[in-house]
N, C-alpha and C positions, 0 to 999 in steps of 0.2 A: 869459202862456203859459209863459214860462221859470220863473216862480216856482212854477207848479203842478208842473212836472217836478221841480224841486229838492225840493219838499215830498214828492212821491211817492217819489223815490229815498231820501230820509231816512227815511221811514216804513218802506220795505222793508228798509233797513239795520238799523233798530231791531228789526224783527220777526225778521230773520235772527239777530241777536245773542241775542235771547231764546230762540229755538229751539236755537241752539248751546249756550247755557248750560244749558238743560234737558237736552239729550242728554248732555252731558259730566257732568252731575250725577247721572245715573242710576247706581246701584250694580249691577255685574255679578257674578253668582254665579261664584266660581272653579270651574274644571273639576276634576273628580276626578282624582287621579294615576293613571297606568297601573298602578302597583303601589306598595304601601306601602314606605316607606324601611326600610332594614335597621336593626335594633336589636340591641343586645348582649344575649345571654342570661345574662350574669353581672352581679352588682352592680358589680364592678370588673374591668375587662379591658383588655388591650392590643389595639388594632386593627392589622391588617396586611393588605396586599394580597398574595394568594398566586397562584401559577400551578400548574396541575395538570401533573404529569409522570408518566411511567411509573415504577413503583416499582423502584429499582435498589439493589443492595447498596452501591454507591458511585457517585457521579457522577449523571448525569441520563440523558437519552435517548441511544441509540446512534447516533452520526453516522458514516456510512460514506463514506470517501473511497477512491478507488483508489490503488494504489501506482505505477501506470504511467499514461502519457498515451496518448490515441488516440480514435478515433471509436467511439461505442457502436454495436454491431451488433445486440444483442438485449436486451430488457428482459423478464424471465421472471416477474415478480411484479406484483401490482396493489396499490393502496393499500387497507388494511384486511385484507389477506390474512395468515393465520397461516402462519409458516414454521418449519422446524426447522433445527437446526445442520447445516451442510453443504449446504443447498439453494443452488442457483445463483440469484443475484439478477439479474445482468446480465453481459454479455460485451463486451469491447473488441476491436477489430480487431487480430489477432495475426499478420497475414500476414508481416511482416518478421521478427518474433521466431521464428516457426515455421521460416522459411528459415534463420535463424541456427542454430537447434537442429539442423536437418538437416546443415548444413555442418560443425558441430562433431562430430556423430556420425560422419560420414565421416572426419574427421581422426583421431578416436579409433581407428576401425577400421584406418586406414592405419598409425598408430603401433603398434598391437598386432600387426599383421602384420609390421612391421619388427622388432619385439622378438622375435617368434616365429622370424623368419629368423635373427637373431643367435644365439638359443639353440640352433637346430638345426644350426649349423655344426659340423664341416665338411660341405659338400655332397659326396656320394660322387662325382659327376661331376667336380667341381673337384679333389678329392683324387686321382682317377685321372689327371687331366691333369698334376698336380704330380709324381706318381709316374713318369709317362711321360717328363717332362722330366728327372728324375734318371737314368732309364735311358739316355736319349739322351746326356746329358752324360757318363755313365760309358763309353758306347760310343765317344764322340768322344775321350775321354781315352785309352782303350785303343788306338785307331787312331793318334793322334798319338804315343803312347809307342812303339808299334812302328816308326813311321816314323823317329823319332829314334834308336832303338836300331840300326836298320839302317844309318843314315848314320854313326853313331858307330863301328860295327864296321868299315865301309869306310874311314873316316878313320884308324882305328887300324892297319889293314893297310897302307894306302898313302895317306899324307897328300895325295898329288897326285891321287888318284882322285876326290875330291870337294872342292869349295871350302869354305872356312871359313864363308862367308856362308850357304850352304845348311844347314850343320850348326847354325849359330846360329838360323836361322829355324825349323828343326825343334824345337830346344829351346824357343824362345819359344812355338811353337804348343802344345807339350805343357804348358807352364806355364799358358797361357790356358785350355786344356781342363780343367786341374786347378781353376782358379779358377771356371770355369763350373759344374763339378760341385759345388764347395762352395756356390755360390749356389743351385743347384737343390735341394740337400739342405736348406739352411736354409729355402727357400721351401716345401718339402714339410713340414718340421717346423712352420712357421708356419701352414700350411693345416690340418695335422692338429690343432693346438692349438685351432682354432675362434676365435670372436670374443673380443676382449680384454674382460676383466671390467669395465673402466671404460666401454667402449662399451655393454655390456649395462646397466650401472647408469644411464648417462646416458639411454639410450633408455627404461629403466624409469621414470625420473623424468619424462621428456617425456610418456610415455603416461599416467602418473598425473595430471600437470598438465592434459592435454587432457581426461581423464575428469572432473576437478573442474570445468573450464570447461563441459563438456557438462552435468553435473548442475546447475550454477548456471543455465545457460540454460534447462534444463527447469523449474527452480523459478521463474525469471522468467516463463516461458510460462504457468505456473499463475496468475500474478498477473493475467493478462488475463481470468480468470474470477473474478468477485467472489462469494464465498460468504457465507452467513449464519454468524456465529460463535457464535450462541446461538439458542435457541428464542425466538420473539417474534412481534410484529405489525408489519407495514409501516405506518408512520404517514404518510409523505410520500415521493413520488418527484419529484425536482427535475431530471429529465433526460428526454430522449426519444431514440428510435432515430435515429441519424445525427448527434446533437449531439456536441460535443467535450468530453471529460472529462480532467482532470489531477489530480495529487495535491492541488491546491487546491480541487477540486470543479468545479462548473459555474457559469458566469456568469449571474446573474439580471438581465434587462433592467430590471425594475421597481425593484428595490432597488439595482441597480448594485453588487452585492456577490457574493462567491462563496459558494455554498451546498453542503452535502454532497449527494452523489448520492441517497442514501437515508437516511431517518431511521427508526429502529426502536425499538421498546420491547420489554420482556420481556412474557411472557404476562400479560394484563391481568386477573388475578383480584383484584389490588390496584393502586392508584394512589397516587402520592405528591403532596404539596402542599408546595411550597417557598415559605416566607414570608420577608420581609425586615423585620426589626425595626429601627426607627430607634435610633441609638446613644443618643439622649436617653432612650429608654424602657427601656434595658437594666437599669436599677436596679429596675424594676418587674417584670422577668421572673421568674416563680417558679422555684424549684429544679426540676431536671429530673424528680425523682420526684414532684413535685406539679403538673406542668403538665397542664392540662385545656384542650382547644381544640375549637372548633366551626367548621365551614365552612358558609357560606351562598352558594348559587349566585345569580348575578345574573340579574335578570329577574323574570317573574311568579311562578315557583315559588321561594319563600323557605324551603323546608324546611331545617332545621338538621341537618347531618351531623356526627356525632361523629368526631373525628380521634384517631389514636393517635400519640403522640410517638415519633419515630425517633432523631433525633440533632440536635446543633447543630454546624454547621461553625464551628470556633473561629477565624474570621478575619474581622475587620470590613473590609469593602471598600466602594468607592464605590457609591452607589445607581445602579441602571439603570432605564430605562423598560422594563417587562416587555413592552409591546406590540411593540417593535421592537429591544430589546436595545441601545439606544444609551445612552451615559452622559449624565446630566443636566449642565447647565451649573453648577448649584450643587453644591458639594462636600458632599453629604449622605452619611454613611457608615452602613451597615446591617450587621446580623448575620443570616446565613441560618439558618433553623430549618426542619427537615424533619419532616413528619407523613405518615401514610399512612391509607388507608381502603379498605374492601372495595367493589367496584363492583357486587356482586350486587344485583339489583333496582333499580339506579339507571339512569335514562334520561338521554340527552342530556348525558353527562359525557365530555369528551374531553381528551386531553393538549393543553396549550397554552392551556386555558381559564382566564381570570382569575376569581378568587373573592374573597370577603370572609372574613377569618379573625379570630376573637376568641379571645384566649389569656387564660385565667383560671387560678385555682388550685383544686385539688381541696378 
């Protein structure tokens, strides 16, 4: 009985091995590719990976950062919207700065009022008081002089009719009245002369300094309203109402990096393609007047789009990964070359898109 089981199991094992060998030996027809691989349109060409950007006279896309920090109160544009220079893109909470402007404005008004007061001196009412004090001092002098002269006459007629102390006291009172009159006259002249020129100049400088501080605070208040500096298209908005913005931009939770609040491009009648040529291939790069380039979009549509040469950035720099702008570990150095093309009648072409570029010679 045991031998029958062993022979049965052995036969089943042999049969399973034969079936497995037959199945593994079958040839499977390879699946057709989703799209044909990219091929060079030139007999001899340099291949480069490019990234589509908005066409700029210099630089790349317009990255907008605020000059001040604060909570975003309004976002007045949407992605893909066309804007013109001077349009408000978003606003930042300006409560504190607005109060500062108001405070400085009142300080300017107070300083200007003080300056006007100094220039308007002497005040008629104060001048009248000073004149009355001169008249009073003159009358007092006249009274004390009369009292002294009477006592002096009595003393001259009969020295025993009045004591020497009373005569001396009358003389001292007359001298004091004379001094009081001199002081009152000088005070009147000082009041009549008005404010000192140095006081007016000092207040003038103070008023001008406060005016400059007020104008600076007004200029800073305008920074809380972010405007478009040129006509263009909103490519990306990396913030939302209520989020915190700073001159470093906004914090992105996913990439854990700071991004610009808004990314803009110029009006997209044309777009640019930035290519990075490996330094090893620079010897094969044609002269600028003979450069001929073609861009091929990745994916099913492999139509070839002719590129117009714009310029070479004459600085070889470390290669970066275009997908996330991080530098690679290997020190490969590349030369940036820029082309442009018209976007008319082209569909599904966006800034930031990676493309294949072949650079040949005319």
